[in-house]
PALUMVEX-252647 format. One record per residue (C-alpha): residue in three letters; chain; x, y, z. Coordinates in nm, 4 decimals, m for minus. Layout:
N
[r "ALA","A",[X,Y,Z]],
...
***
This chain:
468
[r "UNK","A",[0.0000,0.0000,0.0000]],
[r "UNK","A",[0.1326,0.3411,m0.0980]],
[r "UNK","A",[0.0297,0.6804,0.0451]],
[r "UNK","A",[0.1256,1.0067,m0.1263]],
[r "UNK","A",[0.0691,1.3432,0.0390]],
[r "UNK","A",[m0.0357,1.5936,m0.2260]],
[r "UNK","A",[m0.1604,1.8612,0.0131]],
[r "UNK","A",[m0.1888,1.9489,0.3796]],
[r "UNK","A",[0.1798,1.8517,0.4106]],
[r "UNK","A",[0.3603,2.0857,0.6526]],
[r "UNK","A",[0.0794,2.3343,0.5998]],
[r "UNK","A",[m0.2815,2.3576,0.7174]],
[r "UNK","A",[m0.4411,2.3973,0.3749]],
[r "UNK","A",[m0.5069,2.1978,0.0600]],
[r "UNK","A",[m0.5718,1.8573,0.2200]],
[r "UNK","A",[m0.5155,1.5816,m0.0429]],
[r "UNK","A",[m0.3848,1.2321,0.0379]],
[r "UNK","A",[m0.3782,0.9516,m0.2214]],
[r "UNK","A",[m0.3955,0.5891,m0.1048]],
[r "UNK","A",[m0.3114,0.3155,m0.3571]],
[r "UNK","A",[m0.3983,m0.0429,m0.2688]],
[r "UNK","A",[m0.5484,m0.3471,m0.4461]],
[r "UNK","A",[m0.5302,m0.1605,m0.7758]],
[r "UNK","A",[m0.7579,0.1137,m0.6348]],
[r "UNK","A",[m0.6564,0.4787,m0.6153]],
[r "UNK","A",[m0.8467,0.6405,m0.3287]],
[r "UNK","A",[m0.8249,1.0136,m0.2603]],
[r "UNK","A",[m0.8786,1.1465,0.0926]],
[r "UNK","A",[m1.0050,1.5056,0.0622]],
[r "UNK","A",[m0.9476,1.7490,m0.2223]],
[r "UNK","A",[m0.9051,2.0917,m0.0668]],
[r "UNK","A",[m0.7988,2.4292,m0.1980]],
[r "UNK","A",[m0.4494,2.5426,m0.1079]],
[r "UNK","A",[m0.4482,2.8864,0.0531]],
[r "UNK","A",[m0.1395,3.1055,0.0720]],
[r "UNK","A",[0.0414,3.3571,m0.1454]],
[r "UNK","A",[m0.1939,3.4270,m0.4333]],
[r "UNK","A",[0.0349,3.3343,m0.7237]],
[r "UNK","A",[0.1483,3.0091,m0.5609]],
[r "UNK","A",[m0.2056,2.9182,m0.4540]],
[r "UNK","A",[m0.3470,2.9784,m0.8018]],
[r "UNK","A",[m0.0806,2.7594,m0.9618]],
[r "UNK","A",[m0.1169,2.4729,m0.7147]],
[r "UNK","A",[m0.4962,2.4759,m0.7248]],
[r "UNK","A",[m0.5283,2.5017,m1.1002]],
[r "UNK","A",[m0.2960,2.2095,m1.1758]],
[r "UNK","A",[m0.3782,1.8983,m0.9757]],
[r "UNK","A",[m0.0587,1.7076,m0.8880]],
[r "UNK","A",[m0.2060,1.3762,m1.0078]],
[r "UNK","A",[m0.4178,1.2528,m1.2972]],
[r "UNK","A",[m0.7786,1.3036,m1.1875]],
[r "UNK","A",[m0.8947,1.0388,m1.4362]],
[r "UNK","A",[m0.6891,0.7731,m1.2570]],
[r "UNK","A",[m0.8597,0.8243,m0.9190]],
[r "UNK","A",[m1.1282,0.5632,m0.8550]],
[r "UNK","A",[m1.3038,0.6950,m0.5449]],
[r "UNK","A",[m1.2797,0.9921,m0.3098]],
[r "UNK","A",[m1.3647,1.0147,0.0604]],
[r "UNK","A",[m1.4308,1.3607,0.2041]],
[r "UNK","A",[m1.3784,1.4166,0.5776]],
[r "UNK","A",[m1.5729,1.7438,0.5994]],
[r "UNK","A",[m1.6931,2.0471,0.4073]],
[r "UNK","A",[m1.4373,2.3159,0.4924]],
[r "UNK","A",[m1.2885,2.4591,0.1750]],
[r "UNK","A",[m0.9322,2.3559,0.2609]],
[r "UNK","A",[m1.0641,1.9969,0.2462]],
[r "UNK","A",[m1.3388,2.0136,m0.0184]],
[r "UNK","A",[m1.2716,2.3270,m0.2223]],
[r "UNK","A",[m1.0974,2.1754,m0.5255]],
[r "UNK","A",[m1.3536,1.9013,m0.5860]],
[r "UNK","A",[m1.5106,2.0887,m0.8812]],
[r "UNK","A",[m1.1678,2.1027,m1.0471]],
[r "UNK","A",[m1.1176,1.7314,m0.9761]],
[r "UNK","A",[m1.4435,1.6444,m1.1540]],
[r "UNK","A",[m1.3771,1.8976,m1.4306]],
[r "UNK","A",[m1.0375,1.7308,m1.4849]],
[r "UNK","A",[m1.1889,1.3897,m1.5491]],
[r "UNK","A",[m1.2641,1.2201,m1.2161]],
[r "UNK","A",[m1.5689,0.9949,m1.2559]],
[r "UNK","A",[m1.5909,0.8084,m0.9259]],
[r "UNK","A",[m1.8023,0.8579,m0.6146]],
[r "UNK","A",[m1.7294,1.1300,m0.3582]],
[r "UNK","A",[m1.8361,0.9778,m0.0271]],
[r "UNK","A",[m1.9145,1.1885,0.2801]],
[r "UNK","A",[m2.1742,1.2298,0.5539]],
[r "UNK","A",[m2.5202,1.3680,0.4777]],
[r "UNK","A",[m2.4504,1.7028,0.6465]],
[r "UNK","A",[m2.1203,1.7408,0.4606]],
[r "UNK","A",[m2.2940,1.6859,0.1286]],
[r "UNK","A",[m2.5555,1.9487,0.2102]],
[r "UNK","A",[m2.2925,2.1992,0.3231]],
[r "UNK","A",[m2.0880,2.1391,0.0067]],
[r "UNK","A",[m2.3950,2.2088,m0.2052]],
[r "UNK","A",[m2.3819,2.5619,m0.0676]],
[r "UNK","A",[m2.0101,2.6138,m0.0153]],
[r "UNK","A",[m1.8757,2.4888,m0.3482]],
[r "UNK","A",[m2.1191,2.7015,m0.5489]],
[r "UNK","A",[m2.0135,2.9996,m0.3400]],
[r "UNK","A",[m1.6471,2.9172,m0.4051]],
[r "UNK","A",[m1.7075,2.8973,m0.7805]],
[r "UNK","A",[m1.8902,3.2309,m0.7731]],
[r "UNK","A",[m1.6021,3.3951,m0.5850]],
[r "UNK","A",[m1.3489,3.2603,m0.8324]],
[r "UNK","A",[m1.5474,3.3946,m1.1262]],
[r "UNK","A",[m1.5665,3.7393,m0.9633]],
[r "UNK","A",[m1.1954,3.7361,m0.8764]],
[r "UNK","A",[m1.1075,3.6543,m1.2365]],
[r "UNK","A",[m1.3314,3.9364,m1.3637]],
[r "UNK","A",[m1.1281,4.1823,m1.1558]],
[r "UNK","A",[m0.7942,4.0313,m1.2603]],
[r "UNK","A",[m0.8885,4.0417,m1.6265]],
[r "UNK","A",[m0.9811,4.4100,m1.6016]],
[r "UNK","A",[m0.6286,4.4752,m1.4764]],
[r "UNK","A",[m0.4828,4.2526,m1.7481]],
[r "UNK","A",[m0.6674,4.4423,m2.0224]],
[r "UNK","A",[m0.5219,4.7694,m1.8961]],
[r "UNK","A",[m0.1712,4.6209,m1.9132]],
[r "UNK","A",[m0.2156,4.4351,m2.2401]],
[r "UNK","A",[m0.1927,4.0938,m2.0769]],
[r "UNK","A",[m0.3955,3.7898,m2.1898]],
[r "UNK","A",[m0.7066,3.6995,m1.9885]],
[r "UNK","A",[m0.7103,3.4141,m1.7354]],
[r "UNK","A",[m0.9776,3.1559,m1.6595]],
[r "UNK","A",[m1.1121,3.0703,m1.3133]],
[r "UNK","A",[m0.9951,2.7418,m1.1643]],
[r "UNK","A",[m1.3598,2.6434,m1.1851]],
[r "UNK","A",[m1.6944,2.8166,m1.2198]],
[r "UNK","A",[m2.0196,2.8049,m1.0280]],
[r "UNK","A",[m2.1510,2.5782,m1.3040]],
[r "UNK","A",[m1.8532,2.3420,m1.2569]],
[r "UNK","A",[m1.9291,2.3326,m0.8843]],
[r "UNK","A",[m2.2926,2.2455,m0.9461]],
[r "UNK","A",[m2.1896,1.9673,m1.1864]],
[r "UNK","A",[m1.9532,1.8166,m0.9272]],
[r "UNK","A",[m2.2410,1.7631,m0.6834]],
[r "UNK","A",[m2.3691,1.4807,m0.9041]],
[r "UNK","A",[m2.0691,1.2757,m0.7864]],
[r "UNK","A",[m2.1553,1.3002,m0.4153]],
[r "UNK","A",[m2.2795,0.9912,m0.2319]],
[r "UNK","A",[m2.3666,1.0363,0.1358]],
[r "UNK","A",[m2.3244,0.7783,0.4098]],
[r "UNK","A",[m2.4369,0.7666,0.7734]],
[r "UNK","A",[m2.2034,0.7623,1.0693]],
[r "UNK","A",[m2.1246,0.4181,1.2169]],
[r "UNK","A",[m2.2437,0.2244,0.9087]],
[r "UNK","A",[m1.9609,0.0243,0.7435]],
[r "UNK","A",[m1.9812,0.0032,0.3664]],
[r "UNK","A",[m1.7591,m0.1526,0.1009]],
[r "UNK","A",[m1.6448,0.1237,m0.1345]],
[r "UNK","A",[m1.3871,m0.0648,m0.3444]],
[r "UNK","A",[m1.2529,m0.4208,m0.3672]],
[r "UNK","A",[m1.1262,m0.5131,m0.0222]],
[r "UNK","A",[m1.1910,m0.1662,0.1253]],
[r "UNK","A",[m1.4640,m0.0950,0.3833]],
[r "UNK","A",[m1.5401,0.2601,0.4995]],
[r "UNK","A",[m1.6838,0.3683,0.8352]],
[r "UNK","A",[m1.7411,0.7283,0.9463]],
[r "UNK","A",[m1.7065,0.8302,1.3112]],
[r "UNK","A",[m1.7887,1.1776,1.4422]],
[r "UNK","A",[m1.4801,1.4025,1.4451]],
[r "UNK","A",[m1.6528,1.6760,1.6485]],
[r "UNK","A",[m1.4917,1.9491,1.4369]],
[r "UNK","A",[m1.7923,2.0918,1.2517]],
[r "UNK","A",[m2.1354,1.9821,1.1366]],
[r "UNK","A",[m2.0943,1.6528,0.9499]],
[r "UNK","A",[m1.7194,1.6193,1.0089]],
[r "UNK","A",[m1.5915,1.2632,1.0110]],
[r "UNK","A",[m1.3030,1.0455,1.1169]],
[r "UNK","A",[m1.2412,0.8133,0.8211]],
[r "UNK","A",[m1.1858,0.4474,0.9116]],
[r "UNK","A",[m1.0744,0.2261,0.6224]],
[r "UNK","A",[m1.0582,m0.1476,0.6885]],
[r "UNK","A",[m0.8463,m0.2789,0.4045]],
[r "UNK","A",[m0.7720,m0.6331,0.2920]],
[r "UNK","A",[m0.4287,m0.5674,0.1400]],
[r "UNK","A",[m0.4183,m0.8482,m0.1147]],
[r "UNK","A",[m0.0612,m0.7928,m0.2290]],
[r "UNK","A",[0.0768,m0.7964,0.1274]],
[r "UNK","A",[m0.1755,m1.0634,0.2339]],
[r "UNK","A",[m0.2732,m0.8786,0.5512]],
[r "UNK","A",[m0.5598,m0.6810,0.7017]],
[r "UNK","A",[m0.4833,m0.3131,0.7563]],
[r "UNK","A",[m0.6869,m0.0481,0.9345]],
[r "UNK","A",[m0.6058,0.2999,0.8038]],
[r "UNK","A",[m0.7515,0.5864,1.0066]],
[r "UNK","A",[m0.7622,0.9432,0.8760]],
[r "UNK","A",[m0.8532,1.1800,1.1574]],
[r "UNK","A",[m0.9713,1.4588,0.9291]],
[r "UNK","A",[m0.9830,1.7655,1.1524]],
[r "UNK","A",[m1.0414,1.6662,1.5142]],
[r "UNK","A",[m1.2610,1.8819,1.7324]],
[r "UNK","A",[m1.2706,1.9501,2.1052]],
[r "UNK","A",[m1.4841,1.8297,2.3898]],
[r "UNK","A",[m1.7494,2.0727,2.5076]],
[r "UNK","A",[m1.7651,2.2902,2.1960]],
[r "UNK","A",[m2.1213,2.4173,2.1322]],
[r "UNK","A",[m2.3724,2.2564,1.8980]],
[r "UNK","A",[m2.1874,1.9472,1.7777]],
[r "UNK","A",[m2.1016,1.6221,1.9538]],
[r "UNK","A",[m1.7607,1.5555,2.1047]],
[r "UNK","A",[m1.5019,1.3785,1.8860]],
[r "UNK","A",[m1.5175,1.0014,1.9115]],
[r "UNK","A",[m1.2235,0.7760,1.9794]],
[r "UNK","A",[m1.1039,0.4880,1.7631]],
[r "UNK","A",[m1.0282,0.1530,1.9216]],
[r "UNK","A",[m0.7165,0.1008,1.7127]],
[r "UNK","A",[m0.5277,0.1613,1.3888]],
[r "UNK","A",[m0.2375,0.0178,1.1922]],
[r "UNK","A",[m0.1771,0.3328,0.9895]],
[r "UNK","A",[m0.2811,0.6773,1.1150]],
[r "UNK","A",[m0.2975,1.0011,0.9149]],
[r "UNK","A",[m0.3577,1.2693,1.1728]],
[r "UNK","A",[m0.3976,1.6449,1.1831]],
[r "UNK","A",[m0.1522,1.8544,1.3863]],
[r "UNK","A",[m0.2835,2.2119,1.3601]],
[r "UNK","A",[m0.2299,2.2904,1.7284]],
[r "UNK","A",[0.0322,2.0268,1.8003]],
[r "UNK","A",[0.2532,2.2775,1.9824]],
[r "UNK","A",[0.0057,2.4725,2.1928]],
[r "UNK","A",[m0.2885,2.4532,2.4296]],
[r "UNK","A",[m0.6288,2.6238,2.4155]],
[r "UNK","A",[m0.7944,2.7946,2.7023]],
[r "UNK","A",[m1.0979,2.5957,2.8212]],
[r "UNK","A",[m1.4152,2.6761,2.6310]],
[r "UNK","A",[m1.5984,2.8106,2.9410]],
[r "UNK","A",[m1.3144,3.0610,2.9864]],
[r "UNK","A",[m1.3588,3.1794,2.6282]],
[r "UNK","A",[m1.7310,3.2183,2.6844]],
[r "UNK","A",[m1.6543,3.4435,2.9832]],
[r "UNK","A",[m1.4021,3.6357,2.7714]],
[r "UNK","A",[m1.6637,3.6842,2.5005]],
[r "UNK","A",[m1.8985,3.8188,2.7663]],
[r "UNK","A",[m1.6238,4.0597,2.8811]],
[r "UNK","A",[m1.5378,4.1800,2.5288]],
[r "UNK","A",[m1.9010,4.2452,2.4391]],
[r "UNK","A",[m1.9743,4.4250,2.7669]],
[r "UNK","A",[m1.6628,4.6454,2.7616]],
[r "UNK","A",[m1.7125,4.7407,2.3970]],
[r "UNK","A",[m2.0780,4.8199,2.4653]],
[r "UNK","A",[m1.9765,5.0436,2.7557]],
[r "UNK","A",[m1.7358,5.2316,2.5258]],
[r "UNK","A",[m2.0210,5.2804,2.2783]],
[r "UNK","A",[m1.8374,5.0725,2.0184]],
[r "UNK","A",[m1.8980,4.7786,1.7880]],
[r "UNK","A",[m1.7525,4.4291,1.7981]],
[r "UNK","A",[m1.6322,4.3288,1.4509]],
[r "UNK","A",[m1.5758,3.9550,1.4128]],
[r "UNK","A",[m1.4070,3.7974,1.1098]],
[r "UNK","A",[m1.5498,3.4450,1.1260]],
[r "UNK","A",[m1.5644,3.1468,0.8990]],
[r "UNK","A",[m1.9136,3.1244,0.7553]],
[r "UNK","A",[m1.9391,2.7554,0.8355]],
[r "UNK","A",[m1.9045,2.6398,1.1934]],
[r "UNK","A",[m1.7527,2.9361,1.3725]],
[r "UNK","A",[m2.0339,3.1771,1.2838]],
[r "UNK","A",[m2.2970,2.9332,1.4095]],
[r "UNK","A",[m2.0995,2.8721,1.7320]],
[r "UNK","A",[m2.0822,3.2463,1.7970]],
[r "UNK","A",[m2.4482,3.3096,1.7215]],
[r "UNK","A",[m2.5513,3.0187,1.9427]],
[r "UNK","A",[m2.3289,3.1350,2.2313]],
[r "UNK","A",[m2.4418,3.4977,2.2039]],
[r "UNK","A",[m2.8024,3.3758,2.2031]],
[r "UNK","A",[m2.7371,3.1824,2.5247]],
[r "UNK","A",[m2.5595,3.4772,2.6914]],
[r "UNK","A",[m2.8458,3.7079,2.5993]],
[r "UNK","A",[m3.1063,3.4599,2.7295]],
[r "UNK","A",[m2.9237,3.4413,3.0615]],
[r "UNK","A",[m2.8854,3.8193,3.0834]],
[r "UNK","A",[m2.5046,3.7951,3.0859]],
[r "UNK","A",[m2.4506,4.0516,2.8085]],
[r "UNK","A",[m2.6269,4.3765,2.7208]],
[r "UNK","A",[m2.9136,4.3448,2.4779]],
[r "UNK","A",[m2.7655,4.4647,2.1501]],
[r "UNK","A",[m2.8106,4.3821,1.7856]],
[r "UNK","A",[m2.6132,4.0956,1.6317]],
[r "UNK","A",[m2.5705,4.1099,1.2534]],
[r "UNK","A",[m2.4598,3.8067,1.0545]],
[r "UNK","A",[m2.3412,3.9681,0.7333]],
[r "UNK","A",[m2.2513,3.6852,0.4985]],
[r "UNK","A",[m2.4807,3.5218,0.2436]],
[r "UNK","A",[m2.2824,3.1997,0.2786]],
[r "UNK","A",[m2.3245,3.2054,0.6572]],
[r "UNK","A",[m2.6977,3.2605,0.6147]],
[r "UNK","A",[m2.7249,2.9646,0.3764]],
[r "UNK","A",[m2.5112,2.7319,0.5848]],
[r "UNK","A",[m2.7033,2.8201,0.9010]],
[r "UNK","A",[m3.0112,2.6933,0.7174]],
[r "UNK","A",[m2.8229,2.3648,0.6615]],
[r "UNK","A",[m2.7423,2.3463,1.0336]],
[r "UNK","A",[m3.1132,2.3746,1.1104]],
[r "UNK","A",[m3.1856,2.0688,0.8944]],
[r "UNK","A",[m2.9366,1.8412,1.0725]],
[r "UNK","A",[m3.0349,1.8227,1.4415]],
[r "UNK","A",[m2.9076,1.4624,1.4403]],
[r "UNK","A",[m2.5568,1.6126,1.4615]],
[r "UNK","A",[m2.6367,1.8296,1.7658]],
[r "UNK","A",[m2.5084,1.7459,2.1120]],
[r "UNK","A",[m2.7348,1.6967,2.4148]],
[r "UNK","A",[m2.6755,2.0503,2.5456]],
[r "UNK","A",[m2.7934,2.2076,2.2203]],
[r "UNK","A",[m3.1024,1.9881,2.2070]],
[r "UNK","A",[m3.1798,2.0908,2.5656]],
[r "UNK","A",[m3.1373,2.4608,2.4795]],
[r "UNK","A",[m3.3777,2.4188,2.1885]],
[r "UNK","A",[m3.6305,2.2681,2.4295]],
[r "UNK","A",[m3.6087,2.5735,2.6581]],
[r "UNK","A",[m3.6939,2.8011,2.3654]],
[r "UNK","A",[m4.0362,2.6457,2.3291]],
[r "UNK","A",[m4.2329,2.5572,2.0172]],
[r "UNK","A",[m4.0288,2.5961,1.6971]],
[r "UNK","A",[m3.7310,2.7105,1.9044]],
[r "UNK","A",[m3.4314,2.8057,1.6909]],
[r "UNK","A",[m3.0860,2.8110,1.8571]],
[r "UNK","A",[m2.9557,3.0316,1.5750]],
[r "UNK","A",[m3.2157,3.3060,1.5891]],
[r "UNK","A",[m3.3661,3.5574,1.8300]],
[r "UNK","A",[m3.5169,3.9052,1.8193]],
[r "UNK","A",[m3.1647,4.0501,1.8490]],
[r "UNK","A",[m3.0137,3.8546,1.5575]],
[r "UNK","A",[m3.0380,3.9808,1.1996]],
[r "UNK","A",[m2.9155,3.7887,0.8956]],
[r "UNK","A",[m2.8250,4.0066,0.5973]],
[r "UNK","A",[m2.8072,3.8762,0.2431]],
[r "UNK","A",[m2.8122,4.1721,0.0062]],
[r "UNK","A",[m2.5319,4.4184,m0.0618]],
[r "UNK","A",[m2.7729,4.7006,0.0244]],
[r "UNK","A",[m2.8415,4.5533,0.3701]],
[r "UNK","A",[m2.4690,4.5125,0.4251]],
[r "UNK","A",[m2.3966,4.8739,0.3297]],
[r "UNK","A",[m2.6544,4.9972,0.5797]],
[r "UNK","A",[m2.4370,4.8560,0.8588]],
[r "UNK","A",[m2.1825,5.1302,0.7769]],
[r "UNK","A",[m2.4256,5.3830,0.9230]],
[r "UNK","A",[m2.4781,5.2125,1.2573]],
[r "UNK","A",[m2.4131,5.4542,1.5403]],
[r "UNK","A",[m2.5201,5.2397,1.8345]],
[r "UNK","A",[m2.3222,4.9453,1.9778]],
[r "UNK","A",[m2.3631,4.6219,1.7832]],
[r "UNK","A",[m2.1904,4.2968,1.6941]],
[r "UNK","A",[m2.1107,4.2324,1.3271]],
[r "UNK","A",[m2.0038,3.8796,1.2316]],
[r "UNK","A",[m1.8832,3.8537,0.8738]],
[r "UNK","A",[m1.6644,3.6399,0.6463]],
[r "UNK","A",[m1.3933,3.5685,0.5607]],
[r "UNK","A",[m1.2509,3.4199,0.8771]],
[r "UNK","A",[m0.8951,3.5344,0.8017]],
[r "UNK","A",[m1.0106,3.8791,0.6840]],
[r "UNK","A",[m0.8739,3.8266,0.3343]],
[r "UNK","A",[m1.1846,3.8677,0.1193]],
[r "UNK","A",[m1.5535,3.9382,0.1470]],
[r "UNK","A",[m1.7691,4.1820,0.3386]],
[r "UNK","A",[m1.5544,4.1753,0.6518]],
[r "UNK","A",[m1.3006,4.3962,0.4729]],
[r "UNK","A",[m1.5589,4.6743,0.4370]],
[r "UNK","A",[m1.6484,4.6498,0.8059]],
[r "UNK","A",[m1.2829,4.6598,0.9083]],
[r "UNK","A",[m1.2151,4.9551,0.6798]],
[r "UNK","A",[m1.5015,5.1496,0.8372]],
[r "UNK","A",[m1.4313,5.0577,1.2005]],
[r "UNK","A",[m1.0646,4.9795,1.2549]],
[r "UNK","A",[m0.9578,5.3390,1.3242]],
[r "UNK","A",[m1.2150,5.3945,1.6013]],
[r "UNK","A",[m1.0732,5.3118,1.9484]],
[r "UNK","A",[m1.4238,5.2442,2.0831]],
[r "UNK","A",[m1.4473,4.9324,1.8626]],
[r "UNK","A",[m1.3085,4.5829,1.9064]],
[r "UNK","A",[m1.1885,4.3432,1.6384]],
[r "UNK","A",[m1.2453,3.9968,1.7811]],
[r "UNK","A",[m1.0373,3.7126,1.6347]],
[r "UNK","A",[m1.1893,3.3711,1.7040]],
[r "UNK","A",[m0.9936,3.1343,1.4806]],
[r "UNK","A",[m0.6540,3.0358,1.3463]],
[r "UNK","A",[m0.5015,3.2931,1.1110]],
[r "UNK","A",[m0.2719,3.1798,0.8296]],
[r "UNK","A",[0.0575,3.3596,0.7640]],
[r "UNK","A",[0.0437,3.6591,0.5276]],
[r "UNK","A",[m0.3266,3.7238,0.5988]],
[r "UNK","A",[m0.4789,4.0425,0.7369]],
[r "UNK","A",[m0.6110,3.8401,1.0291]],
[r "UNK","A",[m0.2589,3.7254,1.1205]],
[r "UNK","A",[m0.1285,4.0827,1.1014]],
[r "UNK","A",[m0.4028,4.1949,1.3413]],
[r "UNK","A",[m0.3188,3.9128,1.5823]],
[r "UNK","A",[0.0481,4.0087,1.5692]],
[r "UNK","A",[m0.0399,4.3655,1.6703]],
[r "UNK","A",[0.0453,4.5616,1.3551]],
[r "UNK","A",[m0.0362,4.9268,1.4114]],
[r "UNK","A",[m0.0956,4.9847,1.0395]],
[r "UNK","A",[m0.2804,4.7536,0.8013]],
[r "UNK","A",[m0.3657,4.7688,0.4340]],
[r "UNK","A",[m0.7245,4.7135,0.3236]],
[r "UNK","A",[m0.8250,4.7438,m0.0426]],
[r "UNK","A",[m0.4792,4.8836,m0.1156]],
[r "UNK","A",[m0.5061,5.1691,0.1375]],
[r "UNK","A",[m0.3293,5.2067,0.4724]],
[r "UNK","A",[m0.5322,5.2358,0.7936]],
[r "UNK","A",[m0.4213,5.3020,1.1506]],
[r "UNK","A",[m0.5292,5.0177,1.3769]],
[r "UNK","A",[m0.6819,5.2037,1.6724]],
[r "UNK","A",[m0.9540,4.9526,1.7566]],
[r "UNK","A",[m0.8869,4.6994,2.0307]],
[r "UNK","A",[m0.7916,4.3514,1.9078]],
[r "UNK","A",[m0.8882,4.0526,2.1220]],
[r "UNK","A",[m0.8122,3.6889,2.0441]],
[r "UNK","A",[m1.0254,3.3998,2.1733]],
[r "UNK","A",[m0.8667,3.0633,2.0941]],
[r "UNK","A",[m1.1133,2.8661,2.3034]],
[r "UNK","A",[m1.3634,2.8760,2.0168]],
[r "UNK","A",[m1.1261,2.6784,1.7999]],
[r "UNK","A",[m1.2774,2.3784,1.6281]],
[r "UNK","A",[m0.9390,2.2018,1.6417]],
[r "UNK","A",[m0.8109,1.9873,1.9262]],
[r "UNK","A",[m0.5026,2.1255,2.0998]],
[r "UNK","A",[m0.1804,1.9383,2.1787]],
[r "UNK","A",[m0.3059,1.7619,2.4917]],
[r "UNK","A",[m0.6353,1.6690,2.3245]],
[r "UNK","A",[m0.4545,1.5253,2.0207]],
[r "UNK","A",[m0.2218,1.3210,2.2411]],
[r "UNK","A",[m0.5147,1.1973,2.4493]],
[r "UNK","A",[m0.7053,1.0948,2.1360]],
[r "UNK","A",[m0.4177,0.8694,2.0296]],
[r "UNK","A",[m0.3733,0.7537,2.3888]],
[r "UNK","A",[m0.7311,0.6223,2.3920]],
[r "UNK","A",[m0.6471,0.3691,2.1178]],
[r "UNK","A",[m0.6083,0.0238,2.2655]],
[r "UNK","A",[m0.4045,m0.0753,1.9581]],
[r "UNK","A",[m0.1553,0.1955,1.8687]],
[r "UNK","A",[m0.0625,0.2622,1.5040]],
[r "UNK","A",[0.2510,0.1091,1.3566]],
[r "UNK","A",[0.2990,0.4120,1.1295]],
[r "UNK","A",[0.1721,0.7634,1.1922]],
[r "UNK","A",[0.1783,1.0533,0.9481]],
[r "UNK","A",[0.1147,1.4069,1.0701]],
[r "UNK","A",[m0.0549,1.6453,0.8278]],
[r "UNK","A",[m0.2506,1.9712,0.8411]],
[r "UNK","A",[0.0003,2.1560,1.0557]],
[r "UNK","A",[0.2786,2.4080,1.0117]],
[r "UNK","A",[0.6256,2.2554,1.0696]],
[r "UNK","A",[0.6692,2.3712,1.4330]],
[r "UNK","A",[0.3293,2.2310,1.5325]],
[r "UNK","A",[0.3693,1.9010,1.3460]],
[r "UNK","A",[0.7263,1.8499,1.4718]],
[r "UNK","A",[0.6281,1.9195,1.8322]],
[r "UNK","A",[0.3355,1.6763,1.8155]],
[r "UNK","A",[0.5560,1.4116,1.6510]],
[r "UNK","A",[0.8036,1.4417,1.9392]],
[r "UNK","A",[0.5186,1.4077,2.1900]],
[r "UNK","A",[0.3795,1.0952,2.0219]],
[r "UNK","A",[0.7230,0.9348,2.0108]],
[r "UNK","A",[0.7939,1.0073,2.3765]],
[r "UNK","A",[0.4537,0.9171,2.5197]],
[r "UNK","A",[0.3626,0.6178,2.3043]],
[r "UNK","A",[0.6874,0.5162,2.1302]],
[r "UNK","A",[0.5255,0.5615,1.7885]],
[r "UNK","A",[0.6958,0.5714,1.4490]],
[r "UNK","A",[0.5981,0.9165,1.3234]],
[r "UNK","A",[0.6655,1.0956,0.9941]],
[r "UNK","A",[0.5894,1.4547,0.8976]],
[r "UNK","A",[0.5641,1.4163,0.5180]],
[r "UNK","A",[0.6728,1.6769,0.2691]],
[r "UNK","A",[0.4580,1.7842,m0.0242]],
[r "UNK","A",[0.4336,1.5043,m0.2835]],
[r "UNK","A",[0.6245,1.2599,m0.0631]],
[r "UNK","A",[0.5234,0.8924,m0.0923]],
[r "UNK","A",[0.5487,0.6094,0.1590]],
[r "UNK","A",[0.5111,0.2335,0.1287]],
[r "UNK","A",[0.3281,0.1017,0.4352]],
***
């Protein structure tokens, strides 16, 4: 059996891992690589393998760094099934079309600049139409229900607790060439215990080969209840200054967590009663998907819904407004009273959040609240690092607003949680590969796994292959 790491290798984006066994080529995830624009465009446009040679794909969850290049995969000739959970399929039906739309709009802007400079036009990596066509390849599967997906390969999904529909991929393989049974486990992105809405990540009883994320392999999160108290503090202090809380948040997962938590805090009277605006069409659409999948909710969320009475909605209240249109979004520029504005993108690189930052970042009454991991070279990372000047839409702004960072809302397990997840396996893996982590994080986690459990651990490089 051969595994080749075509993405998510010593970086947290572009998850793509190819498993070859029994004459089957199985792709785990097909995400978009995110980084410097020229490098990202090149890597995303040209898949590092022949799409036509891939027989089947298994998708761990819907985040774009795991699913975002699926339309290009299908466009390039892939004709197999894309297998995922029901909630992941429904989220992708919204997210991939949105991604195609964004790429078309980005190319329109680039081509205007090219025409001015006499350069040839460029094509989007894929279009909204390509994204819609790729959805025909999706086949959804329940958690906990083993299913044969290729000769000698059985797939089971366990709940990864990372986002709605996220899955740990368990492949029970009859390796015919090596004449042995092999269990390959791909963690996908592992979540945390006690995070709102979704269930806690499940443990796996054992593995022979483990492909595991390492995003926070070198650091610890504050406990979620502490972050909830910090959110309460940030909202209250900003309200008392007469300011607004501006939150760059991923439209899928983080936005719903924040809305749910703010709803709870308001119900308990722990924060002032102020308007909460969710200004992202994608967030609005994906929140609708959340409402249709209560089977993924944890017991606490189901209990909260019960307290709200008939037709209770954990993602809505009289204080919460969802904005879709550009006109509604522009009206938020004229707010003079304290409010909370949650908008995408989560790393403050594109989308409506840039307009809100431009209009609010120079006012010391306001707070920019960072609630997720920020990639290098992004505006979000520069805010976290305390830059006093930032560039937005090509113009320089003085950062006078407060910047607060809450890591407890992270959907990723931290170092101790990752180590404990492996520790819960009664049969430890013979080979472990760490992916989805920057080198310091992956290296630190590898050292921890070697010391605590005496594991054989590799941190693969991009395009590196291993025989296992």
